[in-house]
C-alpha positions as CSV (number, residue, x, y, z in Angstrom):
1,X,9.1,6.2,-19.8
2,X,5.4,6.5,-20.6
3,X,3.9,4.1,-23.0
4,X,3.4,5.6,-26.5
5,X,0.4,3.4,-27.1
6,X,-1.5,3.1,-23.8
7,X,-4.6,1.9,-25.7
8,X,-2.8,-1.3,-26.6
9,X,-1.8,-2.0,-23.0
10,X,-4.4,-3.8,-20.9
11,X,-6.0,-2.2,-17.9
12,X,-4.9,-3.8,-14.6
13,X,-6.8,-3.9,-11.4
14,X,-5.7,-4.0,-7.8
15,X,-6.9,-6.3,-5.0
16,X,-9.5,-5.9,-2.3
17,X,-8.1,-4.4,0.9
18,X,-6.6,-6.4,3.7
19,X,-8.6,-4.9,6.6
20,X,-10.9,-5.7,9.4
21,X,-13.3,-3.4,11.3
22,X,-10.8,-2.6,14.1
23,X,-7.9,-1.4,11.8
24,X,-6.1,1.6,13.0
25,X,-3.2,1.8,10.5
26,X,-3.5,1.8,6.7
27,X,-0.5,1.1,4.5
28,X,-1.1,2.2,0.9
29,X,0.8,1.2,-2.2
30,X,0.1,2.5,-5.6
31,X,-0.7,-0.6,-7.7
32,X,0.5,-4.2,-7.5
33,X,3.4,-5.2,-9.7
34,X,3.4,-8.0,-12.2
35,X,4.5,-10.7,-9.8
36,X,1.9,-9.7,-7.3
37,X,-0.8,-9.6,-9.9
38,X,0.2,-13.1,-11.1
39,X,0.2,-14.5,-7.5
40,X,-2.9,-12.5,-6.5
41,X,-1.0,-11.4,-3.4
42,X,0.2,-8.1,-2.1
43,X,4.0,-7.6,-2.4
44,X,4.7,-11.0,-3.9
45,X,7.9,-10.1,-5.7
46,X,10.7,-11.9,-3.8
47,X,12.9,-8.8,-3.8
48,X,10.2,-6.5,-2.5
49,X,11.1,-5.6,1.1
50,X,7.5,-5.3,2.4
51,X,7.2,-8.7,4.0
52,X,10.8,-8.6,5.3
53,X,10.2,-5.3,7.0
54,X,6.8,-6.2,8.4
55,X,8.2,-9.5,9.5
56,X,11.0,-7.9,11.3
57,X,8.8,-5.3,12.9
58,X,5.8,-7.5,13.8
59,X,7.6,-10.8,14.3
60,X,5.8,-12.3,11.3
61,X,7.6,-15.2,9.7
62,X,8.3,-14.0,6.1
63,X,8.0,-17.6,4.8
64,X,4.7,-18.2,6.5
65,X,1.8,-18.8,4.2
66,X,0.2,-15.7,2.8
67,X,-3.0,-16.1,4.7
68,X,-1.1,-16.4,8.0
69,X,0.7,-13.2,7.2
70,X,-2.6,-11.5,6.4
71,X,-4.1,-12.7,9.7
72,X,-1.0,-11.4,11.6
73,X,-1.5,-7.9,10.0
74,X,-5.2,-7.9,10.9
75,X,-4.5,-9.0,14.4
76,X,-2.2,-6.0,14.8
77,X,-4.9,-3.7,13.4
78,X,-3.0,-3.0,10.2
79,X,-4.8,-2.6,6.9
80,X,-3.1,-2.8,3.4
81,X,-4.5,-1.5,0.2
82,X,-3.6,0.4,-3.0
83,X,-4.5,3.9,-3.9
84,X,-5.4,2.9,-7.4
85,X,-8.3,0.6,-8.3
86,X,-7.1,0.3,-11.8
87,X,-4.6,1.8,-14.3
88,X,-2.8,1.1,-17.5
89,X,0.8,0.2,-17.0
90,X,3.4,-1.4,-19.2
91,X,5.7,-3.5,-16.9
92,X,5.7,-3.0,-13.2
93,X,7.3,0.4,-12.6
94,X,5.2,3.1,-11.0
95,X,6.7,5.6,-13.5
96,X,4.8,3.7,-16.2
97,X,1.3,4.1,-14.6
98,X,-1.2,5.9,-16.8
99,X,-5.0,6.4,-16.8
100,X,-5.3,6.2,-13.0
101,X,-8.6,5.3,-11.4
102,X,-8.6,5.5,-7.5
103,X,-10.2,3.1,-5.1
104,X,-13.3,4.1,-3.1
105,X,-11.7,5.7,-0.1
106,X,-14.9,7.5,1.0
107,X,-16.6,4.1,1.4
108,X,-13.5,2.6,2.9
109,X,-13.0,5.2,5.6
110,X,-16.7,5.2,6.4
111,X,-16.5,1.5,7.0
112,X,-13.1,1.7,8.9
113,X,-13.6,4.6,11.2
114,X,-10.9,3.5,13.6
115,X,-8.1,4.3,11.2
116,X,-6.0,7.1,12.4
117,X,-2.8,6.8,10.4
118,X,-2.2,6.4,6.7
119,X,1.3,5.4,5.6
120,X,2.3,5.6,1.9
121,X,4.7,2.9,0.6
122,X,6.6,5.3,-1.6
123,X,6.2,8.6,-3.4
124,X,3.8,7.4,-6.2
125,X,1.2,6.1,-3.7
126,X,1.3,9.5,-1.9
127,X,1.1,11.5,-5.1
128,X,-1.8,9.5,-6.5
129,X,-3.6,9.7,-3.1
130,X,-3.2,13.5,-3.0
131,X,-4.2,13.9,-6.6
132,X,-7.4,11.7,-6.4
133,X,-8.5,11.1,-2.9
134,X,-7.9,14.1,-0.6
135,X,-10.7,16.2,-2.2
136,X,-13.1,13.2,-2.0
137,X,-12.5,13.0,1.7
138,X,-13.4,16.6,2.4
139,X,-17.0,15.6,3.3
140,X,-15.9,13.0,5.8
141,X,-14.9,13.9,9.4
142,X,-11.4,12.4,9.5
143,X,-8.4,13.4,11.5
144,X,-6.0,11.2,9.6
145,X,-2.3,11.5,10.0
146,X,-0.3,10.9,6.9
147,X,3.3,9.9,6.4
148,X,5.3,8.7,3.4
149,X,7.7,5.8,4.0
150,X,10.5,4.7,1.8
151,X,9.3,2.4,-1.0
152,X,9.8,-1.3,-0.4
153,X,9.9,-1.9,-4.2
154,X,13.0,-3.6,-5.6
155,X,13.2,-0.6,-8.0
156,X,14.1,1.5,-5.0
157,X,17.1,-0.3,-3.6
158,X,19.4,2.6,-3.2
159,X,18.3,3.1,0.5
160,X,19.9,0.5,2.7
161,X,17.5,-2.0,4.3
162,X,18.4,-0.8,7.9
163,X,17.3,2.8,7.0
164,X,14.1,1.5,5.5
165,X,13.4,-0.6,8.5
166,X,14.0,2.3,10.9
167,X,11.6,4.6,8.9
168,X,8.9,1.9,8.9
169,X,9.1,1.6,12.7
170,X,6.6,4.6,12.6
171,X,3.8,2.1,12.0
172,X,4.5,0.5,15.4
173,X,4.1,3.9,17.1
174,X,0.9,4.6,15.3
175,X,-0.4,1.1,16.0
176,X,0.0,1.6,19.8
177,X,-1.7,5.0,20.1
178,X,-5.2,4.8,21.6
């Protein structure tokens, strides 16, 4: 349910991207949830399946320190960011997001020309990207391939973990392509 008084809810901001110059794969969320914002870490909620899935796929220890997990992603040429730079949201649910302001994808893709695949962590990330970003990228020569993956959010727990993991294997295939 949308907030009736968005003006009284504080604007929240996402984090800088996890990326290095040789990234080939970009995983996009919508906006960090409350636990992530408090921890200043992507996907910090203990019930979010992101690090479990990436750990299983990339052989990254889920309990490893955050910086080590970040290093492992970068070494596998995987970038992580959010579609939204800022928004107004009561709580942590994507359905409560209002007053969306996107990140600078034109600048990001100009700086990370090796990215070939963009994966959306759920429907909200994809919808926000299509609403705010696609038209901005019209002037950039990109041949990006897009795919929505099942959300890793604890709010989307109806899909069994094994099926989420199977769907997320697509990042391994994209990562390996020259």
